[in-house]
N, C-alpha and C positions, 0 to 999 in steps of 0.2 A: 472534345474538337477544341482546334484552335482558335484562339480569340481575335479575330481580324482588326475588331474594334479598337483595339489596342495601339493600333497601328496610326502615326501621327499622320494628319491630313498630306503633308508632301508626299511621305512615303507613298499614298495610295494613289496619290498622281502621277509619279513617276511610275507604280506598277500598273496604271494604266495605259502606258505610253507602247507603242510599236517598236520594238529592241530587235526586228529580222535585220535591220543594218549595222548593229552593232559588230565591231568595235568600232567603226568608222563611223559612224553617225550618234550623235548625242540626244536624247527625247528633248522636241520642240519647246520652247519655252520655258526649260528648266534652266536655273543658274546653276553655276558652280557652287555658291553655297547650299543649296539646296541639294545638289548631287553629293555635297560631303555630308549634309546632315540624312541623307538618307543612306549613305555608308554607314554612318555612325548607327542609326537603327538598326541597322542588319546586322553590324556586329554586336551590340547591343542584345538583340533576339538572337542570335548565335551562342550567346551563353547563355541563354534562358531556354533554348531548344531541348536539350538531355531531358531536363524536366517536363515542359509540356509533354512532349514524345514520350515519354517515358508514361504519364499519364493514358496519352492513348493506347500505348500497346496494354497497358491493363485493361484500360476499358474492349481492347481487341482479345485478350483473352478470358473476360468473364464473357462476353457475347459469344466468342465458340464454344464455351464451357455450357452455355445457354441452347446455343445451335445443337450440341451434340448429345443433350439430354432430350431431345426431339426426333422426329422424323416427317420424310415426306415434305408436301410443301412448306409447312413450318417452317421448318429449318431452312428450306430455301429462298422463302422470304426475309428471316432474319438475316442471312447470311448478304441476298443483295439488297437489301434494304438498308441494312444497320450495322454490319463487317464492313462491307463494300467501301461506305463510305469515307469510314476512319481510314481504312488503309489507302485509301487513295489521296487523302491529306496527305499522311504520309510519305506518300510518293512524292508529293508536289512539293514538299517544304524541305525534305533531307538535305539534296544537293544545294538547297538555297544557304543553309545555315551549317555547310560544312560537314555533311552526312553524306555523300554520295551511296556511300553502302546500302542504307537507310532506302533511299530511292528506287536502286535496283532490286533490292529483296522485296518492297511494296509493290513495285511494277510486275514482277512475277507472279505475287498473290493476287493483283487485280485483273490480270491476265486470264489466270485459273477460273477467278469468280466470274468472268464477262464471258468466257468462252462455254461455261457448262449451261447447258438448256435444259437440263433434269433436276434429279433429285442429286444431292452431294451423299456419295457412299460412303462407305470407311475409309477407300483409298484417298479421297479427296479430302476426307475429313484432317488426316493425315499431314497430306501436303499443307494444308491449309495450317494446322497446329505447326508443324516445322518451319514455316516462315513467320509465324508473329514467335516463336521460341530464338527465332534467329533475330527479329526485330530488339528483341529484349536483349539477347546474348550481344549486340553493336553498342547498346547503349550502357549495359553495364561493363563492358570494355573500353569504352570513352572509343571506339573505332571510327576517328574521322577521316577524313580522306575516303582513299579506295580500302583502307584496313592493313594495307601493305599485305605481308603472308598471310597473315590468319583470316584477312578479308577475302583473297584470292580462295584458301581453303574452304572456307565458308560458303560460296557461291558455288564452289565444284562439287561442296559434299550435298549443296543444295540441288543441284540438278542431276546429282546419282542417286536423288533419294535417301541418303543418310541424313 
């Protein structure tokens, strides 16, 4: 998962502020210099995001394969306790670092996992795999922003189960 401890203290301070009033209100106690410093950090992390996100996607693929090789409660536990937190991290990070399509796809994956109250059957496992494959595709194709026409098609294909 992402190493948040790599973030400088100023970014941690800014990130802990309440941003509900943005864009009209800047966080209390944050100077223009600190704001620029945080923007620089986000810019730097945005350049690194595809590499660390691909590491997370690789973990998702491994966990999926492991979960797919077992059945019942063991599979459910692995998906909910190990796979879900990584997908949730991707959901939270994608848009921040210029990949909102990652956020969208991971959000659908997280919703599916949260909504499941029983065993993950073949159909649900197929859904999970398609979403993990989509996350990998987004990174491989460097689909920043909404991904343009390719992003629209990707989301439509996922919605139709393709």
